PQR file with spaces between the fields and no chain letter, atoms N, CA, C, O and H, PARSE charges and radii, in Angstrom:
ATOM       1  N    MET     1     118.389  191.683  153.736 -0.4000 1.5000
ATOM       2  CA   MET     1     118.128  190.632  152.564 -0.0000 2.0000
ATOM       3  C    MET     1     117.019  190.752  151.976  0.5500 1.7000
ATOM       4  O    MET     1     115.962  190.746  152.608 -0.5500 1.4000
ATOM       5  N    LYS     2     117.090  190.906  150.422 -0.4000 1.5000
ATOM       6  CA   LYS     2     115.529  190.773  149.953 -0.0000 2.0000
ATOM       7  C    LYS     2     115.146  189.686  149.527  0.5500 1.7000
ATOM       8  O    LYS     2     115.855  188.955  148.836 -0.5500 1.4000
ATOM       9  H    LYS     2     117.948  190.910  149.909  0.4000 1.0000
ATOM      10  N    LYS     3     113.797  189.382  149.930 -0.4000 1.5000
ATOM      11  CA   LYS     3     113.107  188.341  149.540 -0.0000 2.0000
ATOM      12  C    LYS     3     112.893  187.846  148.400  0.5500 1.7000
ATOM      13  O    LYS     3     112.760  188.805  147.640 -0.5500 1.4000
ATOM      14  H    LYS     3     113.221  189.975  150.492  0.4000 1.0000
ATOM      15  N    ARG     4     112.748  186.611  147.672 -0.4000 1.5000
ATOM      16  CA   ARG     4     112.559  186.532  146.259 -0.0000 2.0000
ATOM      17  C    ARG     4     111.279  185.863  146.335  0.5500 1.7000
ATOM      18  O    ARG     4     110.875  185.339  147.373 -0.5500 1.4000
ATOM      19  H    ARG     4     112.856  185.832  148.290  0.4000 1.0000
ATOM      20  N    ARG     5     110.657  185.874  145.277 -0.4000 1.5000
ATOM      21  CA   ARG     5     109.137  185.087  144.683 -0.0000 2.0000
ATOM      22  C    ARG     5     109.470  184.407  143.701  0.5500 1.7000
ATOM      23  O    ARG     5     110.018  184.829  142.683 -0.5500 1.4000
ATOM      24  H    ARG     5     110.986  186.299  144.434  0.4000 1.0000
ATOM      25  N    TYR     6     109.174  183.358  143.933 -0.4000 1.5000
ATOM      26  CA   TYR     6     108.896  181.909  142.565 -0.0000 2.0000
ATOM      27  C    TYR     6     107.863  181.908  142.481  0.5500 1.7000
ATOM      28  O    TYR     6     106.988  182.022  143.339 -0.5500 1.4000
ATOM      29  H    TYR     6     108.728  183.015  144.760  0.4000 1.0000
ATOM      30  N    ARG     7     107.798  181.706  140.852 -0.4000 1.5000
ATOM      31  CA   ARG     7     106.609  181.217  140.281 -0.0000 2.0000
ATOM      32  C    ARG     7     106.965  179.872  140.083  0.5500 1.7000
ATOM      33  O    ARG     7     107.873  179.567  139.309 -0.5500 1.4000
ATOM      34  H    ARG     7     108.509  181.613  140.155  0.4000 1.0000
ATOM      35  N    ALA     8     106.189  178.876  140.850 -0.4000 1.5000
ATOM      36  CA   ALA     8     106.499  177.805  141.001 -0.0000 2.0000
ATOM      37  C    ALA     8     104.954  176.694  141.093  0.5500 1.7000
ATOM      38  O    ALA     8     103.949  176.921  141.767 -0.5500 1.4000
ATOM      39  H    ALA     8     105.452  179.123  141.479  0.4000 1.0000
ATOM      40  N    THR     9     105.141  175.823  140.433 -0.4000 1.5000
ATOM      41  CA   THR     9     103.681  174.861  140.587 -0.0000 2.0000
ATOM      42  C    THR     9     103.792  173.875  141.907  0.5500 1.7000
ATOM      43  O    THR     9     104.879  173.392  142.226 -0.5500 1.4000
ATOM      44  H    THR     9     105.957  175.639  139.885  0.4000 1.0000
ATOM      45  N    ASN    10     102.694  173.638  142.582 -0.4000 1.5000
ATOM      46  CA   ASN    10     102.596  172.980  143.534 -0.0000 2.0000
ATOM      47  C    ASN    10     102.674  171.344  142.994  0.5500 1.7000
ATOM      48  O    ASN    10     102.173  170.855  141.981 -0.5500 1.4000
ATOM      49  H    ASN    10     101.812  174.029  142.323  0.4000 1.0000
ATOM      50  N    VAL    11     103.359  170.806  143.887 -0.4000 1.5000
ATOM      51  CA   VAL    11     104.173  169.289  143.591 -0.0000 2.0000
ATOM      52  C    VAL    11     102.737  168.454  143.070  0.5500 1.7000
ATOM      53  O    VAL    11     102.902  167.603  142.195 -0.5500 1.4000
ATOM      54  H    VAL    11     103.766  171.203  144.710  0.4000 1.0000
ATOM      55  N    LYS    12     101.465  168.666  143.547 -0.4000 1.5000
ATOM      56  CA   LYS    12     100.302  167.920  143.240 -0.0000 2.0000
ATOM      57  C    LYS    12      99.731  168.193  141.912  0.5500 1.7000
ATOM      58  O    LYS    12      98.945  167.440  141.338 -0.5500 1.4000
ATOM      59  H    LYS    12     101.331  169.357  144.257  0.4000 1.0000
ATOM      60  N    GLN    13     100.181  169.343  141.444 -0.4000 1.5000
ATOM      61  CA   GLN    13      99.718  169.686  140.102 -0.0000 2.0000
ATOM      62  C    GLN    13     100.893  169.939  138.842  0.5500 1.7000
ATOM      63  O    GLN    13     100.752  170.503  137.757 -0.5500 1.4000
ATOM      64  H    GLN    13     100.820  169.955  141.911  0.4000 1.0000
ATOM      65  N    ALA    14     101.998  169.336  139.403 -0.4000 1.5000
ATOM      66  CA   ALA    14     102.839  169.233  138.414 -0.0000 2.0000
ATOM      67  C    ALA    14     102.847  168.272  137.491  0.5500 1.7000
ATOM      68  O    ALA    14     102.788  167.153  137.999 -0.5500 1.4000
ATOM      69  H    ALA    14     102.112  168.877  140.284  0.4000 1.0000
ATOM      70  N    ASN    15     102.905  168.285  136.150 -0.4000 1.5000
ATOM      71  CA   ASN    15     102.962  167.414  135.194 -0.0000 2.0000
ATOM      72  C    ASN    15     104.126  166.724  134.940  0.5500 1.7000
ATOM      73  O    ASN    15     105.026  167.318  134.346 -0.5500 1.4000
ATOM      74  H    ASN    15     102.953  169.195  135.737  0.4000 1.0000
ATOM      75  N    SER    16     104.319  165.236  135.381 -0.4000 1.5000
ATOM      76  CA   SER    16     105.542  164.648  135.733 -0.0000 2.0000
ATOM      77  C    SER    16     105.787  164.170  134.212  0.5500 1.7000
ATOM      78  O    SER    16     106.947  164.238  133.804 -0.5500 1.4000
ATOM      79  H    SER    16     103.588  164.754  135.863  0.4000 1.0000
ATOM      80  N    GLY    17     104.842  163.717  133.389 -0.4000 1.5000
ATOM      81  CA   GLY    17     105.047  163.317  132.163 -0.0000 2.0000
ATOM      82  C    GLY    17     105.875  164.422  131.092  0.5500 1.7000
ATOM      83  O    GLY    17     106.782  164.225  130.283 -0.5500 1.4000
ATOM      84  H    GLY    17     103.900  163.662  133.721  0.4000 1.0000
ATOM      85  N    LYS    18     105.274  165.412  131.405 -0.4000 1.5000
ATOM      86  CA   LYS    18     106.045  166.864  130.540 -0.0000 2.0000
ATOM      87  C    LYS    18     107.205  166.992  130.687  0.5500 1.7000
ATOM      88  O    LYS    18     108.035  167.116  129.786 -0.5500 1.4000
ATOM      89  H    LYS    18     104.537  165.572  132.062  0.4000 1.0000
ATOM      90  N    ILE    19     107.503  166.970  132.468 -0.4000 1.5000
ATOM      91  CA   ILE    19     109.103  166.987  133.073 -0.0000 2.0000
ATOM      92  C    ILE    19     109.487  166.108  132.542  0.5500 1.7000
ATOM      93  O    ILE    19     110.286  166.606  131.748 -0.5500 1.4000
ATOM      94  H    ILE    19     106.829  166.870  133.200  0.4000 1.0000
ATOM      95  N    ALA    20     109.496  164.756  132.351 -0.4000 1.5000
ATOM      96  CA   ALA    20     110.266  163.649  132.225 -0.0000 2.0000
ATOM      97  C    ALA    20     110.391  163.368  130.379  0.5500 1.7000
ATOM      98  O    ALA    20     111.156  162.598  129.799 -0.5500 1.4000
ATOM      99  H    ALA    20     108.847  164.352  132.995  0.4000 1.0000
ATOM     100  N    SER    21     109.477  164.178  129.859 -0.4000 1.5000
ATOM     101  CA   SER    21     109.877  164.323  128.374 -0.0000 2.0000
ATOM     102  C    SER    21     110.655  165.436  127.846  0.5500 1.7000
ATOM     103  O    SER    21     110.974  165.497  126.658 -0.5500 1.4000
ATOM     104  H    SER    21     108.855  164.803  130.329  0.4000 1.0000
ATOM     105  N    LEU    22     111.013  166.451  128.846 -0.4000 1.5000
ATOM     106  CA   LEU    22     111.575  167.628  128.345 -0.0000 2.0000
ATOM     107  C    LEU    22     113.117  167.396  129.021  0.5500 1.7000
ATOM     108  O    LEU    22     114.041  168.166  128.757 -0.5500 1.4000
ATOM     109  H    LEU    22     110.754  166.401  129.811  0.4000 1.0000
ATOM     110  N    ALA    23     113.263  166.296  129.876 -0.4000 1.5000
ATOM     111  CA   ALA    23     114.361  166.065  130.889 -0.0000 2.0000
ATOM     112  C    ALA    23     114.944  164.471  130.097  0.5500 1.7000
ATOM     113  O    ALA    23     116.023  164.143  130.591 -0.5500 1.4000
ATOM     114  H    ALA    23     112.513  165.670  130.090  0.4000 1.0000
ATOM     115  N    ALA    24     114.595  163.772  129.335 -0.4000 1.5000
ATOM     116  CA   ALA    24     114.992  162.640  128.638 -0.0000 2.0000
ATOM     117  C    ALA    24     116.125  162.771  128.000  0.5500 1.7000
ATOM     118  O    ALA    24     116.290  163.607  127.112 -0.5500 1.4000
ATOM     119  H    ALA    24     113.719  164.038  128.934  0.4000 1.0000
ATOM     120  N    GLY    25     117.163  161.814  128.464 -0.4000 1.5000
ATOM     121  CA   GLY    25     118.370  161.855  128.017 -0.0000 2.0000
ATOM     122  C    GLY    25     119.209  162.904  128.094  0.5500 1.7000
ATOM     123  O    GLY    25     120.095  163.085  127.259 -0.5500 1.4000
ATOM     124  H    GLY    25     117.028  161.134  129.185  0.4000 1.0000
ATOM     125  N    GLN    26     118.982  163.743  129.183 -0.4000 1.5000
ATOM     126  CA   GLN    26     119.949  164.933  129.616 -0.0000 2.0000
ATOM     127  C    GLN    26     120.191  164.628  131.230  0.5500 1.7000
ATOM     128  O    GLN    26     119.316  164.205  131.985 -0.5500 1.4000
ATOM     129  H    GLN    26     118.262  163.595  129.861  0.4000 1.0000
ATOM     130  N    ARG    27     121.470  164.910  131.576 -0.4000 1.5000
ATOM     131  CA   ARG    27     121.606  165.149  133.009 -0.0000 2.0000
ATOM     132  C    ARG    27     120.965  166.489  133.511  0.5500 1.7000
ATOM     133  O    ARG    27     121.216  167.585  133.011 -0.5500 1.4000
ATOM     134  H    ARG    27     122.181  165.254  130.963  0.4000 1.0000
ATOM     135  N    ILE    28     120.004  166.247  134.682 -0.4000 1.5000
ATOM     136  CA   ILE    28     119.315  166.875  135.138 -0.0000 2.0000
ATOM     137  C    ILE    28     119.690  167.591  136.646  0.5500 1.7000
ATOM     138  O    ILE    28     119.464  166.850  137.603 -0.5500 1.4000
ATOM     139  H    ILE    28     119.799  165.356  135.088  0.4000 1.0000
ATOM     140  N    VAL    29     120.054  168.493  136.863 -0.4000 1.5000
ATOM     141  CA   VAL    29     120.185  169.089  138.410 -0.0000 2.0000
ATOM     142  C    VAL    29     118.813  169.547  138.933  0.5500 1.7000
ATOM     143  O    VAL    29     117.930  170.177  138.352 -0.5500 1.4000
ATOM     144  H    VAL    29     120.238  169.095  136.086  0.4000 1.0000
ATOM     145  N    PHE    30     118.873  169.043  140.236 -0.4000 1.5000
ATOM     146  CA   PHE    30     117.605  169.398  141.264 -0.0000 2.0000
ATOM     147  C    PHE    30     118.048  170.020  142.131  0.5500 1.7000
ATOM     148  O    PHE    30     118.801  169.418  142.897 -0.5500 1.4000
ATOM     149  H    PHE    30     119.591  168.531  140.708  0.4000 1.0000
ATOM     150  N    ASN    31     117.751  171.615  142.406 -0.4000 1.5000
ATOM     151  CA   ASN    31     118.067  172.357  143.143 -0.0000 2.0000
ATOM     152  C    ASN    31     116.949  172.858  144.186  0.5500 1.7000
ATOM     153  O    ASN    31     115.851  173.328  143.886 -0.5500 1.4000
ATOM     154  H    ASN    31     117.139  172.104  141.784  0.4000 1.0000
ATOM     155  N    VAL    32     117.413  172.675  145.339 -0.4000 1.5000
ATOM     156  CA   VAL    32     116.152  172.901  146.168 -0.0000 2.0000
ATOM     157  C    VAL    32     116.615  174.153  147.287  0.5500 1.7000
ATOM     158  O    VAL    32     117.673  174.174  147.917 -0.5500 1.4000
ATOM     159  H    VAL    32     118.304  172.293  145.582  0.4000 1.0000
ATOM     160  N    ASP    33     115.446  175.239  147.345 -0.4000 1.5000
ATOM     161  CA   ASP    33     115.937  176.203  148.261 -0.0000 2.0000
ATOM     162  C    ASP    33     114.441  175.732  149.534  0.5500 1.7000
ATOM     163  O    ASP    33     113.338  175.284  149.221 -0.5500 1.4000
ATOM     164  H    ASP    33     114.587  175.221  146.834  0.4000 1.0000
ATOM     165  N    VAL    34     114.874  175.993  150.691 -0.4000 1.5000
ATOM     166  CA   VAL    34     114.466  175.651  151.985 -0.0000 2.0000
ATOM     167  C    VAL    34     114.154  176.938  152.682  0.5500 1.7000
ATOM     168  O    VAL    34     115.048  177.719  153.009 -0.5500 1.4000
ATOM     169  H    VAL    34     115.770  176.357  150.945  0.4000 1.0000
ATOM     170  N    ALA    35     112.881  177.157  152.909 -0.4000 1.5000
ATOM     171  CA   ALA    35     112.411  178.002  153.756 -0.0000 2.0000
ATOM     172  C    ALA    35     111.354  177.932  154.652  0.5500 1.7000
ATOM     173  O    ALA    35     110.199  178.208  154.326 -0.5500 1.4000
ATOM     174  H    ALA    35     112.155  176.522  152.642  0.4000 1.0000
ATOM     175  N    LYS    36     111.784  177.472  156.092 -0.4000 1.5000
ATOM     176  CA   LYS    36     111.217  176.914  157.093 -0.0000 2.0000
ATOM     177  C    LYS    36     110.430  175.632  156.616  0.5500 1.7000
ATOM     178  O    LYS    36     110.953  174.520  156.549 -0.5500 1.4000
ATOM     179  H    LYS    36     112.722  177.248  156.357  0.4000 1.0000
ATOM     180  N    ASP    37     109.199  175.889  156.311 -0.4000 1.5000
ATOM     181  CA   ASP    37     108.240  174.725  155.643 -0.0000 2.0000
ATOM     182  C    ASP    37     107.825  174.682  154.329  0.5500 1.7000
ATOM     183  O    ASP    37     107.261  173.724  153.801 -0.5500 1.4000
ATOM     184  H    ASP    37     108.774  176.793  156.365  0.4000 1.0000
ATOM     185  N    ASP    38     108.149  175.868  153.739 -0.4000 1.5000
ATOM     186  CA   ASP    38     107.977  175.928  152.223 -0.0000 2.0000
ATOM     187  C    ASP    38     109.313  175.777  151.622  0.5500 1.7000
ATOM     188  O    ASP    38     110.247  176.569  151.745 -0.5500 1.4000
ATOM     189  H    ASP    38     108.607  176.647  154.168  0.4000 1.0000
ATOM     190  N    PHE    39     109.301  174.438  150.816 -0.4000 1.5000
ATOM     191  CA   PHE    39     110.375  173.912  149.926 -0.0000 2.0000
ATOM     192  C    PHE    39     110.006  174.243  148.309  0.5500 1.7000
ATOM     193  O    PHE    39     108.918  174.062  147.762 -0.5500 1.4000
ATOM     194  H    PHE    39     108.542  173.795  150.716  0.4000 1.0000
ATOM     195  N    PHE    40     111.027  174.689  147.817 -0.4000 1.5000
ATOM     196  CA   PHE    40     110.885  174.952  146.216 -0.0000 2.0000
ATOM     197  C    PHE    40     112.164  174.361  145.691  0.5500 1.7000
ATOM     198  O    PHE    40     113.226  174.403  146.312 -0.5500 1.4000
ATOM     199  H    PHE    40     111.911  174.836  148.262  0.4000 1.0000
ATOM     200  N    ALA    41     111.993  173.791  144.471 -0.4000 1.5000
ATOM     201  CA   ALA    41     112.973  173.045  143.742 -0.0000 2.0000
ATOM     202  C    ALA    41     112.983  173.512  142.208  0.5500 1.7000
ATOM     203  O    ALA    41     111.895  173.568  141.635 -0.5500 1.4000
ATOM     204  H    ALA    41     111.130  173.758  143.967  0.4000 1.0000
ATOM     205  N    ALA    42     113.967  173.796  141.622 -0.4000 1.5000
ATOM     206  CA   ALA    42     114.186  174.079  140.047 -0.0000 2.0000
ATOM     207  C    ALA    42     114.747  172.711  139.490  0.5500 1.7000
ATOM     208  O    ALA    42     115.780  172.325  140.035 -0.5500 1.4000
ATOM     209  H    ALA    42     114.851  173.751  142.087  0.4000 1.0000
ATOM     210  N    LEU    43     114.340  172.096  138.711 -0.4000 1.5000
ATOM     211  CA   LEU    43     114.952  171.145  137.776 -0.0000 2.0000
ATOM     212  C    LEU    43     115.551  171.874  136.481  0.5500 1.7000
ATOM     213  O    LEU    43     114.890  172.553  135.694 -0.5500 1.4000
ATOM     214  H    LEU    43     113.500  172.411  138.268  0.4000 1.0000
ATOM     215  N    MET    44     116.706  171.651  136.417 -0.4000 1.5000
ATOM     216  CA   MET    44     117.799  172.428  135.486 -0.0000 2.0000
ATOM     217  C    MET    44     118.247  171.378  134.973  0.5500 1.7000
ATOM     218  O    MET    44     118.300  170.320  135.600 -0.5500 1.4000
ATOM     219  H    MET    44     117.242  171.099  137.056  0.4000 1.0000
ATOM     220  N    ARG    45     118.748  171.556  133.398 -0.4000 1.5000
ATOM     221  CA   ARG    45     119.460  171.229  132.346 -0.0000 2.0000
ATOM     222  C    ARG    45     120.995  171.556  132.700  0.5500 1.7000
ATOM     223  O    ARG    45     121.201  172.335  133.630 -0.5500 1.4000
ATOM     224  H    ARG    45     118.704  172.415  132.889  0.4000 1.0000
ATOM     225  N    ALA    46     122.021  171.029  132.043 -0.4000 1.5000
ATOM     226  CA   ALA    46     123.435  171.442  131.778 -0.0000 2.0000
ATOM     227  C    ALA    46     123.606  172.689  131.684  0.5500 1.7000
ATOM     228  O    ALA    46     124.368  173.359  132.381 -0.5500 1.4000
ATOM     229  H    ALA    46     121.854  170.396  131.287  0.4000 1.0000
ATOM     230  N    ASP    47     122.684  173.196  130.541 -0.4000 1.5000
ATOM     231  CA   ASP    47     123.036  174.745  130.264 -0.0000 2.0000
ATOM     232  C    ASP    47     122.299  175.609  130.929  0.5500 1.7000
ATOM     233  O    ASP    47     122.030  176.654  130.335 -0.5500 1.4000
ATOM     234  H    ASP    47     122.065  172.652  129.975  0.4000 1.0000
ATOM     235  N    ARG    48     121.826  175.437  132.194 -0.4000 1.5000
ATOM     236  CA   ARG    48     121.017  176.129  133.169 -0.0000 2.0000
ATOM     237  C    ARG    48     119.802  176.626  132.658  0.5500 1.7000
ATOM     238  O    ARG    48     119.398  177.653  133.204 -0.5500 1.4000
ATOM     239  H    ARG    48     122.045  174.589  132.676  0.4000 1.0000
ATOM     240  N    SER    49     119.099  176.146  131.723 -0.4000 1.5000
ATOM     241  CA   SER    49     117.900  176.565  131.184 -0.0000 2.0000
ATOM     242  C    SER    49     116.832  175.602  132.648  0.5500 1.7000
ATOM     243  O    SER    49     117.187  174.581  133.236 -0.5500 1.4000
ATOM     244  H    SER    49     119.428  175.312  131.280  0.4000 1.0000
ATOM     245  N    VAL    50     115.956  176.136  132.788 -0.4000 1.5000
ATOM     246  CA   VAL    50     114.770  175.513  133.702 -0.0000 2.0000
ATOM     247  C    VAL    50     113.798  174.896  133.220  0.5500 1.7000
ATOM     248  O    VAL    50     113.088  175.449  132.380 -0.5500 1.4000
ATOM     249  H    VAL    50     115.667  176.965  132.311  0.4000 1.0000
ATOM     250  N    ILE    51     113.536  173.526  133.675 -0.4000 1.5000
ATOM     251  CA   ILE    51     112.608  172.927  133.122 -0.0000 2.0000
ATOM     252  C    ILE    51     111.277  172.929  133.671  0.5500 1.7000
ATOM     253  O    ILE    51     110.198  172.926  133.079 -0.5500 1.4000
ATOM     254  H    ILE    51     114.112  173.077  134.357  0.4000 1.0000
ATOM     255  N    ALA    52     111.577  172.935  135.101 -0.4000 1.5000
ATOM     256  CA   ALA    52     110.428  173.431  136.051 -0.0000 2.0000
ATOM     257  C    ALA    52     110.685  173.651  137.055  0.5500 1.7000
ATOM     258  O    ALA    52     111.768  173.257  137.487 -0.5500 1.4000
ATOM     259  H    ALA    52     112.454  172.937  135.582  0.4000 1.0000
ATOM     260  N    THR    53     109.657  174.497  137.999 -0.4000 1.5000
ATOM     261  CA   THR    53     109.819  174.903  139.188 -0.0000 2.0000
ATOM     262  C    THR    53     108.800  174.439  140.111  0.5500 1.7000
ATOM     263  O    THR    53     107.690  174.893  139.836 -0.5500 1.4000
ATOM     264  H    THR    53     108.777  174.817  137.648  0.4000 1.0000
ATOM     265  N    ILE    54     108.836  173.691  141.097 -0.4000 1.5000
ATOM     266  CA   ILE    54     108.037  172.982  141.929 -0.0000 2.0000
ATOM     267  C    ILE    54     107.936  173.339  143.380  0.5500 1.7000
ATOM     268  O    ILE    54     109.067  173.463  143.848 -0.5500 1.4000
ATOM     269  H    ILE    54     109.738  173.322  141.320  0.4000 1.0000
ATOM     270  N    LYS    55     107.147  173.514  144.115 -0.4000 1.5000
ATOM     271  CA   LYS    55     106.995  173.675  145.752 -0.0000 2.0000
ATOM     272  C    LYS    55     106.299  172.695  146.047  0.5500 1.7000
ATOM     273  O    LYS    55     105.611  171.921  145.382 -0.5500 1.4000
ATOM     274  H    LYS    55     106.228  173.413  143.735  0.4000 1.0000
ATOM     275  N    TRP    56     106.635  172.832  147.538 -0.4000 1.5000
ATOM     276  CA   TRP    56     105.725  171.661  148.427 -0.0000 2.0000
ATOM     277  C    TRP    56     105.989  172.279  149.897  0.5500 1.7000
ATOM     278  O    TRP    56     106.933  173.012  150.194 -0.5500 1.4000
ATOM     279  H    TRP    56     107.194  173.461  148.078  0.4000 1.0000
ATOM     280  N    VAL    57     104.944  171.825  150.770 -0.4000 1.5000
ATOM     281  CA   VAL    57     105.240  171.843  152.312 -0.0000 2.0000
ATOM     282  C    VAL    57     105.919  170.603  152.799  0.5500 1.7000
ATOM     283  O    VAL    57     105.563  169.481  152.438 -0.5500 1.4000
ATOM     284  H    VAL    57     104.178  171.230  150.529  0.4000 1.0000
ATOM     285  N    HIS    58     106.955  170.842  153.668 -0.4000 1.5000
ATOM     286  CA   HIS    58     107.588  170.027  154.462 -0.0000 2.0000
ATOM     287  C    HIS    58     107.189  169.817  155.511  0.5500 1.7000
ATOM     288  O    HIS    58     107.004  170.910  156.045 -0.5500 1.4000
ATOM     289  H    HIS    58     107.245  171.753  153.961  0.4000 1.0000
ATOM     290  N    PRO    59     106.780  168.577  156.541 -0.5600 1.5000
ATOM     291  CA   PRO    59     106.831  167.350  155.740  0.2800 2.0000
ATOM     292  C    PRO    59     105.855  166.653  155.163  0.5500 1.7000
ATOM     293  O    PRO    59     106.013  165.520  154.707 -0.5500 1.4000
ATOM     294  N    GLN    60     104.724  167.332  155.151 -0.4000 1.5000
ATOM     295  CA   GLN    60     103.380  167.061  154.526 -0.0000 2.0000
ATOM     296  C    GLN    60     103.463  166.453  153.038  0.5500 1.7000
ATOM     297  O    GLN    60     102.934  165.393  152.703 -0.5500 1.4000
ATOM     298  H    GLN    60     104.596  168.252  155.521  0.4000 1.0000
ATOM     299  N    GLN    61     104.210  167.292  152.207 -0.4000 1.5000
ATOM     300  CA   GLN    61     104.144  166.885  150.692 -0.0000 2.0000
ATOM     301  C    GLN    61     105.420  166.276  150.560  0.5500 1.7000
ATOM     302  O    GLN    61     105.435  165.696  149.474 -0.5500 1.4000
ATOM     303  H    GLN    61     104.640  168.153  152.479  0.4000 1.0000
ATOM     304  N    THR    62     106.639  166.120  151.241 -0.4000 1.5000
ATOM     305  CA   THR    62     107.701  165.466  150.766 -0.0000 2.0000
ATOM     306  C    THR    62     107.700  164.242  150.129  0.5500 1.7000
ATOM     307  O    THR    62     108.339  164.213  149.077 -0.5500 1.4000
ATOM     308  H    THR    62     106.627  166.592  152.122  0.4000 1.0000
ATOM     309  N    ARG    63     107.139  163.188  150.492 -0.4000 1.5000
ATOM     310  CA   ARG    63     106.868  162.154  149.862 -0.0000 2.0000
ATOM     311  C    ARG    63     106.661  162.255  148.391  0.5500 1.7000
ATOM     312  O    ARG    63     107.435  161.803  147.548 -0.5500 1.4000
ATOM     313  H    ARG    63     106.620  163.212  151.347  0.4000 1.0000
ATOM     314  N    GLU    64     105.205  163.082  148.085 -0.4000 1.5000
ATOM     315  CA   GLU    64     104.960  163.290  146.751 -0.0000 2.0000
ATOM     316  C    GLU    64     105.915  163.682  145.898  0.5500 1.7000
ATOM     317  O    GLU    64     105.800  163.431  144.699 -0.5500 1.4000
ATOM     318  H    GLU    64     104.576  163.449  148.771  0.4000 1.0000
ATOM     319  N    VAL    65     107.084  164.410  146.439 -0.4000 1.5000
ATOM     320  CA   VAL    65     108.014  165.092  145.382 -0.0000 2.0000
ATOM     321  C    VAL    65     108.672  163.835  144.696  0.5500 1.7000
ATOM     322  O    VAL    65     108.729  163.769  143.468 -0.5500 1.4000
ATOM     323  H    VAL    65     107.177  164.615  147.414  0.4000 1.0000
ATOM     324  N    GLY    66     109.160  162.855  145.492 -0.4000 1.5000
ATOM     325  CA   GLY    66     109.377  161.721  144.669 -0.0000 2.0000
ATOM     326  C    GLY    66     108.481  160.971  144.025  0.5500 1.7000
ATOM     327  O    GLY    66     108.843  160.248  143.097 -0.5500 1.4000
ATOM     328  H    GLY    66     109.114  162.908  146.490  0.4000 1.0000
ATOM     329  N    ASN    67     107.386  161.029  144.365 -0.4000 1.5000
ATOM     330  CA   ASN    67     106.264  159.867  143.683 -0.0000 2.0000
ATOM     331  C    ASN    67     106.063  160.699  142.366  0.5500 1.7000
ATOM     332  O    ASN    67     106.081  160.006  141.348 -0.5500 1.4000
ATOM     333  H    ASN    67     107.092  161.616  145.118  0.4000 1.0000
ATOM     334  N    ASN    68     105.853  162.216  142.158 -0.4000 1.5000
ATOM     335  CA   ASN    68     105.521  162.906  141.152 -0.0000 2.0000
ATOM     336  C    ASN    68     106.239  163.101  140.090  0.5500 1.7000
ATOM     337  O    ASN    68     105.953  162.981  138.898 -0.5500 1.4000
ATOM     338  H    ASN    68     105.839  162.779  142.985  0.4000 1.0000
ATOM     339  N    ILE    69     107.427  163.488  140.743 -0.4000 1.5000
ATOM     340  CA   ILE    69     108.680  163.687  139.650 -0.0000 2.0000
ATOM     341  C    ILE    69     109.717  163.029  139.712  0.5500 1.7000
ATOM     342  O    ILE    69     110.757  163.300  140.313 -0.5500 1.4000
ATOM     343  H    ILE    69     107.659  163.586  141.711  0.4000 1.0000
ATOM     344  N    ASP    70     109.316  161.656  138.748 -0.4000 1.5000
ATOM     345  CA   ASP    70     110.129  160.781  138.859 -0.0000 2.0000
ATOM     346  C    ASP    70     110.717  160.754  137.464  0.5500 1.7000
ATOM     347  O    ASP    70     110.518  159.880  136.621 -0.5500 1.4000
ATOM     348  H    ASP    70     108.471  161.436  138.260  0.4000 1.0000
ATOM     349  N    ALA    71     111.448  161.806  137.344 -0.4000 1.5000
ATOM     350  CA   ALA    71     111.976  161.904  135.615 -0.0000 2.0000
ATOM     351  C    ALA    71     113.106  161.047  135.587  0.5500 1.7000
ATOM     352  O    ALA    71     113.726  160.878  134.537 -0.5500 1.4000
ATOM     353  H    ALA    71     111.609  162.516  138.029  0.4000 1.0000
């Protein structure tokens, strides 16, 4: 199986204000890809366009996801 590489922003550097403005008034899908300790998530609109892709280390940064990505 071929490994995929994501271009993702660390959750600490994610611009939650920008994400919130891009997601305002829309239904958003939060997709998570788990790879042992490294987690990745894509926030997508209903038309499948990606708003942001973020990454974090679980369990150390998992709480920050909820705090920083509050769209």
